[in-house]
GUDO-482066 format. One record per residue: y, x, z of N, C-alpha, C in turn; residue number from 1. Coordinates in pm, 1 decimal. Example, Ala and Ser with C-alpha at 12.3 -4.5 7.8 and 13.67 -1.06 7.14 Angstrom:
# residues 2
+----------+----------+----------+----------+----------+----------+----------+----------+----------+-----+
:     n_c2 :     n_c1 :     n_c3 :    ca_c2 :    ca_c1 :    ca_c3 :     c_c2 :     c_c1 :     c_c3 : num :
+----------+----------+----------+----------+----------+----------+----------+----------+----------+-----+
:   -569.0 :   1319.0 :    780.0 :   -450.0 :   1230.0 :    780.0 :   -330.0 :   1320.0 :    780.0 :   1 :
:   -225.0 :   1285.0 :    708.0 :   -106.0 :   1367.0 :    714.0 :      3.0 :   1290.0 :    787.0 :   2 :
+----------+----------+----------+----------+----------+----------+----------+----------+----------+-----+
# end
This chain:
# residues 154
+----------+----------+----------+----------+----------+----------+----------+----------+----------+-----+
:     n_c2 :     n_c1 :     n_c3 :    ca_c2 :    ca_c1 :    ca_c3 :     c_c2 :     c_c1 :     c_c3 : num :
+----------+----------+----------+----------+----------+----------+----------+----------+----------+-----+
:   -113.1 :     86.9 :     -5.8 :     25.2 :     18.5 :     16.7 :    118.8 :     63.8 :     -7.0 :   1 :
:    112.0 :    205.1 :    104.9 :    240.4 :    280.3 :     80.9 :    274.4 :    342.6 :    -45.9 :   2 :
:    164.0 :    345.0 :   -121.4 :    146.9 :    462.0 :   -277.2 :    228.3 :    366.4 :   -338.7 :   3 :
:    190.2 :    201.2 :   -329.3 :    246.2 :    123.4 :   -428.0 :    410.7 :     97.0 :   -422.9 :   4 :
:    451.1 :     98.8 :   -304.9 :    597.8 :     98.4 :   -256.2 :    659.4 :    206.4 :   -293.2 :   5 :
:    612.2 :    329.6 :   -270.3 :    676.3 :    450.8 :   -350.1 :    680.7 :    468.1 :   -463.9 :   6 :
:    566.4 :    398.3 :   -533.6 :    586.7 :    417.2 :   -667.5 :    686.0 :    340.9 :   -758.2 :   7 :
:    661.8 :    198.3 :   -653.9 :    771.2 :    133.8 :   -702.0 :    949.6 :    159.8 :   -687.2 :   8 :
:    950.5 :    236.8 :   -582.5 :   1113.9 :    277.2 :   -562.5 :   1123.3 :    371.4 :   -632.8 :   9 :
:   1017.6 :    494.0 :   -674.0 :   1072.6 :    584.7 :   -785.4 :   1087.2 :    523.8 :   -879.7 :  10 :
:   1011.2 :    436.4 :   -952.8 :   1033.4 :    371.7 :  -1095.8 :   1206.7 :    327.1 :  -1048.9 :  11 :
:   1225.6 :    248.9 :   -988.4 :   1360.8 :    182.2 :   -936.2 :   1454.8 :    272.7 :   -977.4 :  12 :
:   1460.1 :    396.0 :   -898.3 :   1571.7 :    504.9 :   -918.7 :   1544.3 :    571.5 :  -1019.6 :  13 :
:   1441.8 :    562.4 :  -1069.9 :   1471.2 :    677.0 :  -1212.3 :   1520.7 :    562.9 :  -1330.6 :  14 :
:   1507.6 :    442.9 :  -1330.6 :   1531.6 :    368.4 :  -1412.2 :   1688.4 :    311.1 :  -1409.2 :  15 :
:   1749.6 :    337.4 :  -1260.2 :   1899.9 :    282.7 :  -1246.8 :   1960.0 :    430.3 :  -1284.6 :  16 :
:   1917.7 :    546.8 :  -1286.9 :   2002.0 :    668.6 :  -1302.6 :   2013.4 :    657.2 :  -1451.3 :  17 :
:   2150.0 :    684.5 :  -1513.1 :   2192.1 :    687.2 :  -1649.7 :   2269.9 :    807.9 :  -1654.9 :  18 :
:   2242.9 :    907.8 :  -1737.3 :   2309.2 :   1041.1 :  -1738.4 :   2459.4 :    942.3 :  -1828.8 :  19 :
:   2453.4 :    841.8 :  -1928.7 :   2570.1 :    823.7 :  -2004.5 :   2677.6 :    753.0 :  -1929.5 :  20 :
:   2650.6 :    758.3 :  -1815.2 :   2741.9 :    646.6 :  -1730.4 :   2875.0 :    744.9 :  -1727.7 :  21 :
:   2986.6 :    662.6 :  -1749.4 :   3122.1 :    729.3 :  -1742.5 :   3158.6 :    725.3 :  -1587.8 :  22 :
:   3225.5 :    855.4 :  -1536.0 :   3257.8 :    873.2 :  -1392.4 :   3406.8 :    880.3 :  -1399.1 :  23 :
:   3473.7 :    801.1 :  -1350.0 :   3604.0 :    814.4 :  -1315.7 :   3642.3 :    859.0 :  -1185.3 :  24 :
:   3684.5 :    984.6 :  -1175.0 :   3720.5 :   1008.2 :  -1022.7 :   3868.7 :   1024.5 :   -983.0 :  25 :
:   3928.6 :    895.7 :   -987.1 :   4118.1 :    943.2 :   -941.7 :   4142.2 :    885.9 :  -1062.0 :  26 :
:   4293.7 :    943.7 :  -1067.1 :   4395.2 :    918.5 :  -1155.1 :   4503.3 :   1058.6 :  -1139.0 :  27 :
:   4512.2 :   1114.7 :  -1256.2 :   4591.0 :   1237.8 :  -1266.4 :   4726.1 :   1205.9 :  -1329.1 :  28 :
:   4832.8 :   1232.1 :  -1246.7 :   4965.2 :   1167.4 :  -1276.0 :   5055.0 :   1298.0 :  -1292.0 :  29 :
:   5091.1 :   1357.1 :  -1400.6 :   5120.3 :   1465.1 :  -1430.4 :   5294.6 :   1433.6 :  -1483.9 :  30 :
:   5398.2 :   1427.0 :  -1358.1 :   5524.3 :   1373.9 :  -1461.7 :   5651.1 :   1430.7 :  -1348.5 :  31 :
:   5590.8 :   1548.8 :  -1342.9 :   5711.8 :   1635.3 :  -1258.6 :   5730.1 :   1766.7 :  -1318.1 :  32 :
:   5853.0 :   1826.8 :  -1318.4 :   5903.3 :   1937.7 :  -1379.3 :   5984.1 :   2016.9 :  -1266.5 :  33 :
:   5922.5 :   2140.7 :  -1232.1 :   6017.0 :   2218.6 :  -1129.1 :   6124.7 :   2348.4 :  -1233.4 :  34 :
:   6237.3 :   2335.7 :  -1164.4 :   6312.1 :   2407.7 :  -1231.4 :   6423.8 :   2517.1 :  -1149.3 :  35 :
:   6415.4 :   2617.5 :  -1183.6 :   6510.1 :   2721.1 :  -1116.7 :   6632.6 :   2707.1 :  -1211.7 :  36 :
:   6749.4 :   2720.9 :  -1148.5 :   6891.2 :   2715.2 :  -1174.0 :   6963.8 :   2816.8 :  -1128.6 :  37 :
:   7001.9 :   2945.9 :  -1237.5 :   7061.6 :   3056.3 :  -1200.5 :   7167.2 :   3046.9 :  -1331.7 :  38 :
:   7275.6 :   3156.0 :  -1265.2 :   7375.2 :   3184.3 :  -1378.2 :   7355.5 :   3336.7 :  -1462.7 :  39 :
:   7408.4 :   3384.6 :  -1510.7 :   7385.7 :   3511.7 :  -1610.5 :   7410.4 :   3618.7 :  -1505.4 :  40 :
:   7440.4 :   3606.4 :  -1388.2 :   7408.8 :   3717.4 :  -1278.4 :   7288.0 :   3701.6 :  -1198.1 :  41 :
:   7218.4 :   3595.2 :  -1240.6 :   7106.7 :   3551.1 :  -1170.1 :   7117.0 :   3489.5 :   -997.8 :  42 :
:   7251.2 :   3462.4 :  -1015.0 :   7241.6 :   3397.3 :   -883.1 :   7193.3 :   3261.4 :   -882.7 :  43 :
:   7146.7 :   3221.7 :   -740.2 :   7074.1 :   3083.9 :   -720.1 :   7191.7 :   2990.4 :   -716.0 :  44 :
:   7184.3 :   2886.2 :   -820.0 :   7289.9 :   2775.3 :   -825.1 :   7227.6 :   2670.6 :   -722.6 :  45 :
:   7127.2 :   2661.4 :   -690.7 :   7067.5 :   2559.6 :   -614.8 :   7089.4 :   2586.1 :   -458.3 :  46 :
:   7125.5 :   2720.1 :   -437.5 :   7117.8 :   2763.2 :   -308.2 :   7279.9 :   2721.5 :   -219.7 :  47 :
:   7292.6 :   2631.8 :   -150.4 :   7427.0 :   2616.4 :    -63.5 :   7461.2 :   2714.8 :     -4.2 :  48 :
:   7424.7 :   2831.6 :     14.9 :   7511.7 :   2947.4 :     57.4 :   7575.1 :   3034.8 :    -37.5 :  49 :
:   7557.9 :   2993.6 :   -161.7 :   7610.2 :   3071.1 :   -289.0 :   7741.1 :   3018.8 :   -298.8 :  50 :
:   7846.6 :   3058.7 :   -303.1 :   7970.3 :   3024.0 :   -356.3 :   7992.8 :   2937.5 :   -493.2 :  51 :
:   7897.6 :   3013.5 :   -588.4 :   7909.4 :   2938.8 :   -688.5 :   7805.1 :   2818.4 :   -713.1 :  52 :
:   7712.9 :   2771.0 :   -620.8 :   7626.5 :   2663.3 :   -613.8 :   7685.5 :   2521.6 :   -680.6 :  53 :
:   7600.1 :   2465.5 :   -717.9 :   7646.4 :   2342.2 :   -762.8 :   7620.3 :   2237.6 :   -642.7 :  54 :
:   7694.9 :   2129.3 :   -613.5 :   7670.1 :   2033.4 :   -514.4 :   7544.7 :   1936.2 :   -498.0 :  55 :
:   7484.0 :   1957.1 :   -423.4 :   7335.4 :   1900.2 :   -457.8 :   7345.5 :   1757.2 :   -430.9 :  56 :
:   7460.0 :   1705.9 :   -354.5 :   7482.4 :   1582.3 :   -338.2 :   7547.7 :   1465.5 :   -481.0 :  57 :
:   7573.8 :   1564.3 :   -578.2 :   7633.9 :   1537.1 :   -699.8 :   7538.3 :   1524.0 :   -780.6 :  58 :
:   7388.3 :   1571.8 :   -783.7 :   7289.6 :   1554.9 :   -879.7 :   7251.8 :   1450.0 :   -901.8 :  59 :
:   7244.1 :   1368.8 :  -1018.0 :   7203.3 :   1247.9 :  -1016.9 :   7114.2 :   1259.9 :  -1165.3 :  60 :
:   6952.9 :   1195.7 :  -1101.9 :   6860.7 :   1204.4 :  -1204.7 :   6851.2 :   1030.4 :  -1308.3 :  61 :
:   6899.8 :   1043.6 :  -1425.7 :   6863.0 :    940.4 :  -1461.2 :   6772.4 :    908.7 :  -1583.1 :  62 :
:   6704.1 :    810.9 :  -1610.1 :   6611.9 :    788.3 :  -1723.3 :   6686.0 :    671.5 :  -1814.3 :  63 :
:   6618.8 :    740.2 :  -1969.8 :   6665.1 :    650.2 :  -2062.2 :   6563.7 :    568.2 :  -2095.8 :  64 :
:   6589.9 :    424.2 :  -2071.0 :   6493.1 :    338.1 :  -2103.5 :   6571.1 :    228.1 :  -2197.4 :  65 :
:   6514.3 :    192.6 :  -2319.0 :   6552.0 :    120.0 :  -2387.0 :   6671.3 :    125.3 :  -2425.7 :  66 :
:   6724.9 :    242.4 :  -2468.1 :   6832.5 :    280.2 :  -2522.3 :   6965.0 :    253.2 :  -2394.1 :  67 :
:   6919.8 :    262.3 :  -2263.9 :   6982.9 :    254.4 :  -2162.0 :   6975.8 :    357.1 :  -2046.3 :  68 :
:   7086.5 :    416.3 :  -1974.9 :   7077.3 :    500.4 :  -1882.2 :   7077.0 :    432.6 :  -1732.6 :  69 :
:   6946.9 :    467.0 :  -1693.4 :   6946.1 :    401.5 :  -1542.1 :   6917.3 :    480.2 :  -1454.0 :  70 :
:   6980.1 :    469.1 :  -1309.5 :   6902.3 :    550.1 :  -1209.8 :   6839.9 :    457.7 :  -1109.6 :  71 :
:   6693.6 :    494.7 :  -1134.2 :   6618.3 :    392.7 :  -1047.4 :   6525.0 :    503.0 :   -968.1 :  72 :
:   6477.4 :    440.6 :   -848.8 :   6400.2 :    511.2 :   -777.7 :   6267.3 :    514.0 :   -835.4 :  73 :
:   6193.8 :    582.1 :   -857.6 :   6050.8 :    619.0 :   -898.7 :   5945.0 :    579.6 :   -815.8 :  74 :
:   5963.4 :    516.1 :   -717.0 :   5833.9 :    510.4 :   -609.6 :   5789.1 :    615.6 :   -510.0 :  75 :
:   5887.2 :    709.1 :   -524.7 :   5829.3 :    875.5 :   -453.7 :   5896.1 :    843.1 :   -291.5 :  76 :
:   5897.0 :    949.2 :   -220.9 :   5946.2 :    963.7 :   -108.9 :   6110.2 :   1017.5 :   -112.5 :  77 :
:   6127.3 :   1010.6 :   -280.9 :   6277.9 :   1067.5 :   -275.5 :   6326.4 :    974.1 :   -385.5 :  78 :
:   6419.7 :    890.1 :   -341.1 :   6473.8 :    816.0 :   -395.8 :   6550.9 :    840.2 :   -517.0 :  79 :
:   6607.8 :    970.3 :   -512.0 :   6730.0 :   1024.8 :   -583.6 :   6618.7 :   1088.0 :   -728.1 :  80 :
:   6494.4 :   1102.1 :   -709.5 :   6414.9 :   1126.9 :   -808.9 :   6417.6 :   1282.5 :   -827.0 :  81 :
:   6449.4 :   1344.6 :   -694.2 :   6428.0 :   1498.6 :   -692.2 :   6403.1 :   1539.3 :   -553.1 :  82 :
:   6340.0 :   1689.5 :   -568.3 :   6352.8 :   1748.1 :   -415.9 :   6380.2 :   1887.8 :   -443.2 :  83 :
:   6415.5 :   1940.0 :   -345.2 :   6438.0 :   2102.5 :   -354.2 :   6369.5 :   2165.9 :   -248.7 :  84 :
:   6309.2 :   2294.7 :   -315.4 :   6224.8 :   2367.0 :   -211.0 :   6248.3 :   2501.2 :   -244.2 :  85 :
:   6199.0 :   2570.8 :   -157.2 :   6182.0 :   2751.1 :   -154.8 :   6051.3 :   2806.1 :   -251.7 :  86 :
:   6070.3 :   2870.8 :   -327.9 :   5980.0 :   2950.8 :   -405.6 :   6024.4 :   3078.1 :   -471.0 :  87 :
:   5941.2 :   3221.8 :   -423.7 :   5993.0 :   3328.4 :   -463.9 :   6107.8 :   3353.1 :   -429.1 :  88 :
:   6179.9 :   3308.9 :   -332.3 :   6309.2 :   3351.7 :   -285.5 :   6433.3 :   3270.0 :   -364.1 :  89 :
:   6363.9 :   3190.4 :   -425.7 :   6457.0 :   3084.1 :   -468.5 :   6449.8 :   2944.7 :   -464.5 :  90 :
:   6595.0 :   2868.7 :   -474.9 :   6578.6 :   2717.9 :   -456.6 :   6518.7 :   2635.2 :   -611.9 :  91 :
:   6400.8 :   2561.0 :   -570.9 :   6370.2 :   2513.9 :   -685.5 :   6393.8 :   2370.8 :   -673.3 :  92 :
:   6415.0 :   2293.3 :   -792.8 :   6434.3 :   2160.4 :   -796.2 :   6330.1 :   2088.6 :   -866.8 :  93 :
:   6247.5 :   1974.9 :   -810.5 :   6147.5 :   1900.9 :   -853.2 :   6197.7 :   1823.4 :   -898.2 :  94 :
:   6183.5 :   1803.6 :  -1035.5 :   6266.0 :   1653.1 :  -1122.2 :   6100.6 :   1550.4 :  -1111.5 :  95 :
:   6128.7 :   1433.7 :  -1087.7 :   6036.4 :   1337.4 :  -1128.2 :   6059.7 :   1264.9 :  -1236.8 :  96 :
:   5999.8 :   1310.7 :  -1348.5 :   6022.7 :   1271.5 :  -1473.9 :   6025.2 :   1112.8 :  -1511.0 :  97 :
:   6094.1 :   1079.5 :  -1614.3 :   6075.7 :    926.7 :  -1693.2 :   5963.4 :    956.9 :  -1774.9 :  98 :
:   5856.1 :    863.7 :  -1706.7 :   5726.7 :    867.0 :  -1764.0 :   5680.8 :    706.9 :  -1828.9 :  99 :
:   5796.4 :    642.7 :  -1862.7 :   5799.3 :    525.6 :  -1935.3 :   5693.8 :    515.9 :  -2027.3 : 100 :
:   5600.6 :    441.4 :  -2054.8 :   5486.9 :    400.6 :  -2133.4 :   5562.2 :    348.5 :  -2252.4 : 101 :
:   5707.3 :    276.1 :  -2263.3 :   5769.4 :    195.5 :  -2343.4 :   5831.0 :    273.7 :  -2458.9 : 102 :
:   5890.5 :    404.0 :  -2389.2 :   5899.9 :    493.0 :  -2479.3 :   5842.5 :    620.4 :  -2516.8 : 103 :
:   5828.5 :    653.2 :  -2638.5 :   5747.3 :    731.4 :  -2725.0 :   5752.7 :    894.2 :  -2651.9 : 104 :
:   5902.9 :    910.7 :  -2649.9 :   5943.1 :   1039.1 :  -2591.8 :   6027.8 :   1019.6 :  -2468.0 : 105 :
:   5973.5 :    997.7 :  -2339.6 :   6077.1 :    945.2 :  -2254.4 :   6170.4 :   1056.8 :  -2186.5 : 106 :
:   6297.9 :   1019.9 :  -2208.0 :   6396.7 :   1087.4 :  -2172.5 :   6456.6 :   1110.5 :  -2026.5 : 107 :
:   6441.6 :   1237.6 :  -1984.1 :   6520.6 :   1228.2 :  -1824.2 :   6642.7 :   1312.1 :  -1827.0 : 108 :
:   6745.4 :   1258.3 :  -1763.3 :   6850.6 :   1351.2 :  -1784.6 :   6906.0 :   1396.2 :  -1632.8 : 109 :
:   6961.7 :   1493.5 :  -1628.5 :   6999.3 :   1569.7 :  -1521.6 :   7130.7 :   1614.1 :  -1523.1 : 110 :
:   7189.5 :   1524.5 :  -1422.9 :   7345.3 :   1541.4 :  -1421.0 :   7368.9 :   1613.1 :  -1315.1 : 111 :
:   7383.4 :   1743.2 :  -1353.1 :   7406.8 :   1848.1 :  -1239.5 :   7584.1 :   1829.7 :  -1190.4 : 112 :
:   7664.2 :   1800.3 :  -1302.4 :   7813.2 :   1738.5 :  -1214.1 :   7858.0 :   1640.8 :  -1313.2 : 113 :
:   7964.7 :   1617.2 :  -1323.7 :   8039.2 :   1521.1 :  -1411.0 :   8012.4 :   1565.6 :  -1548.3 : 114 :
:   8070.5 :   1686.6 :  -1555.4 :   8066.3 :   1764.9 :  -1690.0 :   7940.5 :   1867.4 :  -1752.7 : 115 :
:   7821.9 :   1854.1 :  -1667.9 :   7692.8 :   1910.9 :  -1711.9 :   7598.8 :   1826.1 :  -1702.4 : 116 :
:   7545.6 :   1814.0 :  -1796.5 :   7425.2 :   1746.7 :  -1821.8 :   7299.5 :   1836.6 :  -1894.2 : 117 :
:   7171.4 :   1810.6 :  -1850.0 :   7074.5 :   1848.4 :  -1941.9 :   6976.4 :   1739.5 :  -2010.6 : 118 :
:   6915.5 :   1739.0 :  -2073.1 :   6832.3 :   1630.3 :  -2104.2 :   6697.3 :   1696.5 :  -2153.9 : 119 :
:   6571.3 :   1616.7 :  -2057.2 :   6462.8 :   1656.6 :  -2097.7 :   6366.6 :   1559.7 :  -2151.0 : 120 :
:   6318.0 :   1614.5 :  -2269.6 :   6243.7 :   1508.6 :  -2341.7 :   6089.6 :   1532.1 :  -2344.5 : 121 :
:   5978.7 :   1457.0 :  -2313.5 :   5861.5 :   1461.1 :  -2293.3 :   5775.2 :   1410.9 :  -2390.6 : 122 :
:   5671.5 :   1467.5 :  -2422.3 :   5548.1 :   1384.9 :  -2495.2 :   5436.2 :   1407.0 :  -2409.2 : 123 :
:   5398.4 :   1271.4 :  -2349.8 :   5277.5 :   1270.2 :  -2298.1 :   5134.8 :   1256.5 :  -2338.4 : 124 :
:   5048.0 :   1290.6 :  -2281.4 :   4898.9 :   1285.9 :  -2320.4 :   4854.6 :   1142.5 :  -2243.0 : 125 :
:   4821.6 :   1020.8 :  -2279.4 :   4775.7 :    923.8 :  -2179.4 :   4621.0 :    866.2 :  -2251.0 : 126 :
:   4546.9 :    870.5 :  -2122.8 :   4451.4 :    802.2 :  -2107.0 :   4428.0 :    678.9 :  -2009.8 : 127 :
:   4282.0 :    659.7 :  -2005.8 :   4299.7 :    552.2 :  -1911.2 :   4293.9 :    604.8 :  -1763.3 : 128 :
:   4266.8 :    719.0 :  -1731.7 :   4301.7 :    756.8 :  -1594.8 :   4395.3 :    886.5 :  -1579.1 : 129 :
:   4485.6 :    918.5 :  -1668.6 :   4596.2 :   1007.5 :  -1654.7 :   4703.0 :    994.4 :  -1742.6 : 130 :
:   4806.2 :   1068.8 :  -1669.2 :   4933.5 :   1072.0 :  -1811.3 :   4979.6 :   1208.8 :  -1762.1 : 131 :
:   4964.8 :   1288.8 :  -1842.8 :   5003.6 :   1457.8 :  -1830.8 :   5076.9 :   1493.0 :  -1974.5 : 132 :
:   5177.7 :   1576.7 :  -1896.8 :   5269.3 :   1639.9 :  -2018.2 :   5197.6 :   1704.1 :  -2124.8 : 133 :
:   5245.4 :   1710.6 :  -2265.6 :   5201.5 :   1734.4 :  -2370.7 :   5274.9 :   1855.9 :  -2390.3 : 134 :
:   5423.8 :   1808.8 :  -2465.8 :   5524.4 :   1876.3 :  -2485.7 :   5646.6 :   1848.6 :  -2414.2 : 135 :
:   5708.8 :   1943.8 :  -2423.1 :   5865.9 :   1942.4 :  -2347.7 :   5985.5 :   1981.8 :  -2448.4 : 136 :
:   6095.9 :   1928.8 :  -2430.1 :   6208.9 :   1985.2 :  -2493.1 :   6299.0 :   1975.7 :  -2398.6 : 137 :
:   6371.0 :   2092.1 :  -2388.3 :   6538.2 :   2081.0 :  -2290.8 :   6630.1 :   2093.0 :  -2406.6 : 138 :
:   6706.0 :   2002.3 :  -2399.5 :   6824.2 :   1987.1 :  -2488.9 :   6772.8 :   1992.7 :  -2611.2 : 139 :
:   6698.9 :   1940.9 :  -2649.1 :   6664.9 :   1930.2 :  -2793.8 :   6560.8 :   2080.5 :  -2858.3 : 140 :
:   6545.0 :   2155.0 :  -2732.0 :   6489.1 :   2297.5 :  -2776.4 :   6330.9 :   2301.1 :  -2738.2 : 141 :
:   6240.3 :   2312.1 :  -2798.0 :   6123.1 :   2321.5 :  -2750.8 :   6090.1 :   2433.1 :  -2626.8 : 142 :
:   6022.3 :   2390.7 :  -2526.0 :   5997.9 :   2472.7 :  -2399.2 :   5852.3 :   2510.7 :  -2384.1 : 143 :
:   5845.4 :   2621.4 :  -2368.9 :   5697.5 :   2647.5 :  -2357.9 :   5661.5 :   2713.0 :  -2230.5 : 144 :
:   5773.4 :   2802.7 :  -2163.5 :   5725.3 :   2870.2 :  -2053.6 :   5789.1 :   2814.1 :  -1933.6 : 145 :
:   5689.1 :   2713.7 :  -1855.8 :   5719.5 :   2630.8 :  -1758.2 :   5650.9 :   2681.1 :  -1606.5 : 146 :
:   5560.4 :   2779.1 :  -1629.5 :   5520.9 :   2810.6 :  -1551.5 :   5580.1 :   2956.2 :  -1464.9 : 147 :
:   5587.1 :   2972.3 :  -1321.0 :   5555.6 :   2852.4 :  -1206.7 :   5662.1 :   2735.2 :  -1217.4 : 148 :
:   5770.5 :   2787.1 :  -1283.5 :   5879.3 :   2665.6 :  -1312.3 :   5978.5 :   2706.0 :  -1415.6 : 149 :
:   5999.0 :   2606.4 :  -1471.0 :   6139.6 :   2612.4 :  -1603.4 :   6221.4 :   2687.5 :  -1541.5 : 150 :
:   6286.1 :   2811.6 :  -1599.1 :   6390.1 :   2894.4 :  -1560.3 :   6518.9 :   2857.1 :  -1660.0 : 151 :
:   6616.4 :   2788.7 :  -1600.9 :   6771.1 :   2747.7 :  -1666.9 :   6847.7 :   2843.0 :  -1630.1 : 152 :
:   6924.0 :   2882.1 :  -1738.5 :   7049.5 :   2984.0 :  -1698.1 :   7144.4 :   2903.2 :  -1728.4 : 153 :
:   7249.7 :   2889.1 :  -1640.4 :   7395.3 :   2819.7 :  -1704.7 :   7497.7 :   2900.4 :  -1711.4 : 154 :
+----------+----------+----------+----------+----------+----------+----------+----------+----------+-----+
# end
């Protein structure tokens, strides 16, 4: 009797295992860009101790959606859609990018001040369980070197 039960259980497990099953483990969402901002003298423009630093309270992150620039929190813990942290002795700004599926190339405007704005345009790879950056342009110039962060000189 034990052998019959063991055979039945073994058959059940063998039949129920299928190597063709697709396993989706979580969701990969990559819609951030880390940027260092320096001047031509290599001064860190995000360091508030620097006399030539930009005023962080004036930085605005705007998204172009359906032809309109909007300033909208993206659901992170950072309602202004950026955060600043230290890395390699520099202050780095992490921008939470526009990833609107309604746009072919979602654009994020970084308004450093009233007269100084950069535009980031992204082409994303989208699958059922991921949104990842494929191609990045800064002010209509293709960007390829973003590791560990994009280096912008003002």
